[in-house]
PDB file of N, CA, C and O in Angstrom:
ATOM      1  N   MET A   1      89.072   0.812  92.696  1.00  0.00           N
ATOM      2  CA  MET A   1      88.183   1.951  92.598  1.00  0.00           C
ATOM      3  C   MET A   1      86.740   1.459  92.522  1.00  0.00           C
ATOM      4  O   MET A   1      86.454   0.428  91.915  1.00  0.00           O
ATOM      5  N   ARG A   2      85.860   2.192  93.131  1.00  0.00           N
ATOM      6  CA  ARG A   2      84.424   1.894  93.060  1.00  0.00           C
ATOM      7  C   ARG A   2      83.932   2.134  91.631  1.00  0.00           C
ATOM      8  O   ARG A   2      84.333   3.105  90.988  1.00  0.00           O
ATOM      9  N   ILE A   3      83.086   1.270  91.148  1.00  0.00           N
ATOM     10  CA  ILE A   3      82.596   1.359  89.768  1.00  0.00           C
ATOM     11  C   ILE A   3      81.467   2.394  89.700  1.00  0.00           C
ATOM     12  O   ILE A   3      80.473   2.271  90.415  1.00  0.00           O
ATOM     13  N   PRO A   4      81.612   3.407  88.849  1.00  0.00           N
ATOM     14  CA  PRO A   4      80.551   4.403  88.679  1.00  0.00           C
ATOM     15  C   PRO A   4      79.286   3.750  88.115  1.00  0.00           C
ATOM     16  O   PRO A   4      79.362   2.830  87.301  1.00  0.00           O
ATOM     17  N   LYS A   5      78.133   4.236  88.554  1.00  0.00           N
ATOM     18  CA  LYS A   5      76.853   3.657  88.125  1.00  0.00           C
ATOM     19  C   LYS A   5      76.699   3.662  86.597  1.00  0.00           C
ATOM     20  O   LYS A   5      76.136   2.721  86.038  1.00  0.00           O
ATOM     21  N   ARG A   6      77.174   4.671  85.937  1.00  0.00           N
ATOM     22  CA  ARG A   6      77.017   4.763  84.479  1.00  0.00           C
ATOM     23  C   ARG A   6      77.877   3.758  83.729  1.00  0.00           C
ATOM     24  O   ARG A   6      77.612   3.479  82.560  1.00  0.00           O
ATOM     25  N   LEU A   7      78.909   3.204  84.378  1.00  0.00           N
ATOM     26  CA  LEU A   7      79.752   2.204  83.730  1.00  0.00           C
ATOM     27  C   LEU A   7      79.344   0.777  84.087  1.00  0.00           C
ATOM     28  O   LEU A   7      79.841  -0.172  83.481  1.00  0.00           O
ATOM     29  N   GLU A   8      78.457   0.609  85.052  1.00  0.00           N
ATOM     30  CA  GLU A   8      78.012  -0.730  85.457  1.00  0.00           C
ATOM     31  C   GLU A   8      77.436  -1.544  84.295  1.00  0.00           C
ATOM     32  O   GLU A   8      77.736  -2.734  84.200  1.00  0.00           O
ATOM     33  N   PRO A   9      76.614  -0.953  83.396  1.00  0.00           N
ATOM     34  CA  PRO A   9      76.109  -1.752  82.264  1.00  0.00           C
ATOM     35  C   PRO A   9      77.226  -2.293  81.368  1.00  0.00           C
ATOM     36  O   PRO A   9      77.087  -3.382  80.810  1.00  0.00           O
ATOM     37  N   LEU A  10      78.321  -1.560  81.221  1.00  0.00           N
ATOM     38  CA  LEU A  10      79.441  -2.034  80.399  1.00  0.00           C
ATOM     39  C   LEU A  10      80.110  -3.258  81.022  1.00  0.00           C
ATOM     40  O   LEU A  10      80.545  -4.164  80.311  1.00  0.00           O
ATOM     41  N   ILE A  11      80.188  -3.278  82.336  1.00  0.00           N
ATOM     42  CA  ILE A  11      80.763  -4.435  83.029  1.00  0.00           C
ATOM     43  C   ILE A  11      79.802  -5.617  82.945  1.00  0.00           C
ATOM     44  O   ILE A  11      80.226  -6.746  82.699  1.00  0.00           O
ATOM     45  N   GLU A  12      78.508  -5.362  83.149  1.00  0.00           N
ATOM     46  CA  GLU A  12      77.514  -6.436  83.098  1.00  0.00           C
ATOM     47  C   GLU A  12      77.458  -7.088  81.718  1.00  0.00           C
ATOM     48  O   GLU A  12      77.224  -8.292  81.617  1.00  0.00           O
ATOM     49  N   GLU A  13      77.669  -6.313  80.656  1.00  0.00           N
ATOM     50  CA  GLU A  13      77.642  -6.848  79.294  1.00  0.00           C
ATOM     51  C   GLU A  13      78.979  -7.444  78.876  1.00  0.00           C
ATOM     52  O   GLU A  13      79.089  -8.024  77.796  1.00  0.00           O
ATOM     53  N   GLY A  14      79.992  -7.306  79.723  1.00  0.00           N
ATOM     54  CA  GLY A  14      81.298  -7.879  79.430  1.00  0.00           C
ATOM     55  C   GLY A  14      82.167  -7.040  78.505  1.00  0.00           C
ATOM     56  O   GLY A  14      83.170  -7.528  77.985  1.00  0.00           O
ATOM     57  N   LEU A  15      81.792  -5.789  78.297  1.00  0.00           N
ATOM     58  CA  LEU A  15      82.581  -4.923  77.419  1.00  0.00           C
ATOM     59  C   LEU A  15      83.856  -4.434  78.095  1.00  0.00           C
ATOM     60  O   LEU A  15      84.872  -4.227  77.433  1.00  0.00           O
ATOM     61  N   ILE A  16      83.805  -4.247  79.417  1.00  0.00           N
ATOM     62  CA  ILE A  16      84.999  -3.901  80.181  1.00  0.00           C
ATOM     63  C   ILE A  16      85.082  -4.821  81.397  1.00  0.00           C
ATOM     64  O   ILE A  16      84.066  -5.320  81.882  1.00  0.00           O
ATOM     65  N   ASP A  17      86.306  -5.038  81.884  1.00  0.00           N
ATOM     66  CA  ASP A  17      86.516  -5.918  83.028  1.00  0.00           C
ATOM     67  C   ASP A  17      86.673  -5.158  84.335  1.00  0.00           C
ATOM     68  O   ASP A  17      86.228  -5.627  85.382  1.00  0.00           O
ATOM     69  N   SER A  18      87.301  -3.990  84.287  1.00  0.00           N
ATOM     70  CA  SER A  18      87.566  -3.247  85.516  1.00  0.00           C
ATOM     71  C   SER A  18      87.699  -1.762  85.227  1.00  0.00           C
ATOM     72  O   SER A  18      87.966  -1.353  84.097  1.00  0.00           O
ATOM     73  N   VAL A  19      87.507  -0.961  86.269  1.00  0.00           N
ATOM     74  CA  VAL A  19      87.716   0.479  86.195  1.00  0.00           C
ATOM     75  C   VAL A  19      88.939   0.778  87.052  1.00  0.00           C
ATOM     76  O   VAL A  19      88.945   0.515  88.255  1.00  0.00           O
ATOM     77  N   MET A  20      89.975   1.331  86.424  1.00  0.00           N
ATOM     78  CA  MET A  20      91.236   1.573  87.129  1.00  0.00           C
ATOM     79  C   MET A  20      91.265   2.917  87.839  1.00  0.00           C
ATOM     80  O   MET A  20      91.604   2.993  89.020  1.00  0.00           O
ATOM     81  N   CYS A  21      90.911   3.975  87.122  1.00  0.00           N
ATOM     82  CA  CYS A  21      90.916   5.298  87.738  1.00  0.00           C
ATOM     83  C   CYS A  21      90.166   6.289  86.852  1.00  0.00           C
ATOM     84  O   CYS A  21      89.874   6.009  85.689  1.00  0.00           O
ATOM     85  N   GLN A  22      89.866   7.438  87.420  1.00  0.00           N
ATOM     86  CA  GLN A  22      89.243   8.517  86.661  1.00  0.00           C
ATOM     87  C   GLN A  22      90.365   9.381  86.105  1.00  0.00           C
ATOM     88  O   GLN A  22      91.239   9.828  86.847  1.00  0.00           O
ATOM     89  N   LEU A  23      90.337   9.615  84.797  1.00  0.00           N
ATOM     90  CA  LEU A  23      91.372  10.420  84.162  1.00  0.00           C
ATOM     91  C   LEU A  23      91.021  11.897  84.141  1.00  0.00           C
ATOM     92  O   LEU A  23      91.886  12.754  84.329  1.00  0.00           O
ATOM     93  N   MET A  24      89.741  12.192  83.910  1.00  0.00           N
ATOM     94  CA  MET A  24      89.351  13.572  83.694  1.00  0.00           C
ATOM     95  C   MET A  24      87.864  13.739  83.994  1.00  0.00           C
ATOM     96  O   MET A  24      87.076  12.818  83.780  1.00  0.00           O
ATOM     97  N   SER A  25      87.490  14.896  84.481  1.00  0.00           N
ATOM     98  CA  SER A  25      86.066  15.176  84.659  1.00  0.00           C
ATOM     99  C   SER A  25      85.783  16.584  84.164  1.00  0.00           C
ATOM    100  O   SER A  25      86.629  17.475  84.234  1.00  0.00           O
ATOM    101  N   GLY A  26      84.583  16.754  83.667  1.00  0.00           N
ATOM    102  CA  GLY A  26      84.171  18.052  83.151  1.00  0.00           C
ATOM    103  C   GLY A  26      82.682  18.212  83.319  1.00  0.00           C
ATOM    104  O   GLY A  26      82.022  17.355  83.906  1.00  0.00           O
ATOM    105  N   LYS A  27      82.149  19.300  82.813  1.00  0.00           N
ATOM    106  CA  LYS A  27      80.719  19.535  83.001  1.00  0.00           C
ATOM    107  C   LYS A  27      79.858  18.660  82.099  1.00  0.00           C
ATOM    108  O   LYS A  27      78.666  18.497  82.363  1.00  0.00           O
ATOM    109  N   GLU A  28      80.433  18.095  81.039  1.00  0.00           N
ATOM    110  CA  GLU A  28      79.649  17.256  80.136  1.00  0.00           C
ATOM    111  C   GLU A  28      79.906  15.766  80.282  1.00  0.00           C
ATOM    112  O   GLU A  28      79.013  14.967  79.999  1.00  0.00           O
ATOM    113  N   ALA A  29      81.099  15.364  80.717  1.00  0.00           N
ATOM    114  CA  ALA A  29      81.423  13.931  80.783  1.00  0.00           C
ATOM    115  C   ALA A  29      82.592  13.679  81.729  1.00  0.00           C
ATOM    116  O   ALA A  29      83.311  14.597  82.125  1.00  0.00           O
ATOM    117  N   MET A  30      82.759  12.396  82.077  1.00  0.00           N
ATOM    118  CA  MET A  30      83.913  11.945  82.850  1.00  0.00           C
ATOM    119  C   MET A  30      84.608  10.845  82.056  1.00  0.00           C
ATOM    120  O   MET A  30      83.946  10.021  81.425  1.00  0.00           O
ATOM    121  N   ILE A  31      85.926  10.830  82.084  1.00  0.00           N
ATOM    122  CA  ILE A  31      86.719   9.849  81.351  1.00  0.00           C
ATOM    123  C   ILE A  31      87.414   8.933  82.355  1.00  0.00           C
ATOM    124  O   ILE A  31      88.035   9.401  83.309  1.00  0.00           O
ATOM    125  N   TYR A  32      87.302   7.625  82.130  1.00  0.00           N
ATOM    126  CA  TYR A  32      87.885   6.634  83.026  1.00  0.00           C
ATOM    127  C   TYR A  32      88.875   5.754  82.273  1.00  0.00           C
ATOM    128  O   TYR A  32      88.704   5.491  81.083  1.00  0.00           O
ATOM    129  N   LEU A  33      89.903   5.303  82.969  1.00  0.00           N
ATOM    130  CA  LEU A  33      90.832   4.317  82.447  1.00  0.00           C
ATOM    131  C   LEU A  33      90.267   2.960  82.840  1.00  0.00           C
ATOM    132  O   LEU A  33      90.056   2.696  84.024  1.00  0.00           O
ATOM    133  N   VAL A  34      90.018   2.087  81.849  1.00  0.00           N
ATOM    134  CA  VAL A  34      89.377   0.794  82.114  1.00  0.00           C
ATOM    135  C   VAL A  34      90.199  -0.342  81.513  1.00  0.00           C
ATOM    136  O   VAL A  34      90.965  -0.147  80.569  1.00  0.00           O
ATOM    137  N   GLY A  35      90.024  -1.519  82.076  1.00  0.00           N
ATOM    138  CA  GLY A  35      90.675  -2.711  81.567  1.00  0.00           C
ATOM    139  C   GLY A  35      89.701  -3.543  80.754  1.00  0.00           C
ATOM    140  O   GLY A  35      88.560  -3.760  81.162  1.00  0.00           O
ATOM    141  N   CYS A  36      90.165  -4.011  79.592  1.00  0.00           N
ATOM    142  CA  CYS A  36      89.370  -4.864  78.699  1.00  0.00           C
ATOM    143  C   CYS A  36      90.246  -6.048  78.322  1.00  0.00           C
ATOM    144  O   CYS A  36      90.968  -5.995  77.327  1.00  0.00           O
ATOM    145  N   GLY A  37      90.188  -7.114  79.110  1.00  0.00           N
ATOM    146  CA  GLY A  37      91.084  -8.239  78.865  1.00  0.00           C
ATOM    147  C   GLY A  37      92.512  -7.801  79.120  1.00  0.00           C
ATOM    148  O   GLY A  37      92.829  -7.348  80.220  1.00  0.00           O
ATOM    149  N   ASP A  38      93.384  -7.926  78.122  1.00  0.00           N
ATOM    150  CA  ASP A  38      94.773  -7.491  78.249  1.00  0.00           C
ATOM    151  C   ASP A  38      94.969  -6.031  77.859  1.00  0.00           C
ATOM    152  O   ASP A  38      96.044  -5.473  78.076  1.00  0.00           O
ATOM    153  N   ALA A  39      93.951  -5.414  77.291  1.00  0.00           N
ATOM    154  CA  ALA A  39      94.058  -4.030  76.804  1.00  0.00           C
ATOM    155  C   ALA A  39      93.642  -3.035  77.881  1.00  0.00           C
ATOM    156  O   ALA A  39      92.834  -3.341  78.758  1.00  0.00           O
ATOM    157  N   ILE A  40      94.208  -1.851  77.792  1.00  0.00           N
ATOM    158  CA  ILE A  40      93.827  -0.728  78.647  1.00  0.00           C
ATOM    159  C   ILE A  40      93.220   0.327  77.733  1.00  0.00           C
ATOM    160  O   ILE A  40      93.832   0.739  76.747  1.00  0.00           O
ATOM    161  N   ARG A  41      92.012   0.757  78.071  1.00  0.00           N
ATOM    162  CA  ARG A  41      91.279   1.698  77.217  1.00  0.00           C
ATOM    163  C   ARG A  41      90.664   2.804  78.051  1.00  0.00           C
ATOM    164  O   ARG A  41      90.750   2.796  79.279  1.00  0.00           O
ATOM    165  N   CYS A  42      90.044   3.751  77.373  1.00  0.00           N
ATOM    166  CA  CYS A  42      89.324   4.836  78.034  1.00  0.00           C
ATOM    167  C   CYS A  42      87.828   4.642  77.803  1.00  0.00           C
ATOM    168  O   CYS A  42      87.402   4.184  76.743  1.00  0.00           O
ATOM    169  N   ALA A  43      87.044   4.997  78.812  1.00  0.00           N
ATOM    170  CA  ALA A  43      85.593   4.954  78.695  1.00  0.00           C
ATOM    171  C   ALA A  43      85.046   6.324  79.085  1.00  0.00           C
ATOM    172  O   ALA A  43      85.489   6.931  80.060  1.00  0.00           O
ATOM    173  N   LYS A  44      84.095   6.790  78.319  1.00  0.00           N
ATOM    174  CA  LYS A  44      83.477   8.090  78.564  1.00  0.00           C
ATOM    175  C   LYS A  44      82.098   7.903  79.175  1.00  0.00           C
ATOM    176  O   LYS A  44      81.259   7.182  78.634  1.00  0.00           O
ATOM    177  N   SER A  45      81.874   8.548  80.291  1.00  0.00           N
ATOM    178  CA  SER A  45      80.583   8.489  80.959  1.00  0.00           C
ATOM    179  C   SER A  45      79.924   9.858  80.823  1.00  0.00           C
ATOM    180  O   SER A  45      80.479  10.871  81.247  1.00  0.00           O
ATOM    181  N   ILE A  46      78.739   9.873  80.230  1.00  0.00           N
ATOM    182  CA  ILE A  46      78.045  11.154  80.004  1.00  0.00           C
ATOM    183  C   ILE A  46      77.083  11.413  81.124  1.00  0.00           C
ATOM    184  O   ILE A  46      76.399  12.436  81.128  1.00  0.00           O
TER     185      ILE A  46
END
C-alpha cells in the first residue's frame, strides 16, 4: 500500500515500519493497520 503523507513522519522517525491497509475512514480521521517490528498496531491519521 502507498504510504499516506500524514504517516510518513512516523516511518521516518522509526515508530512504524510499514502500512498494511486502511481499516476505517471518517470525516475526522482515518485508521490504518501498521507494522511495528513484530507487532501489528493501528495508527490514526487526523
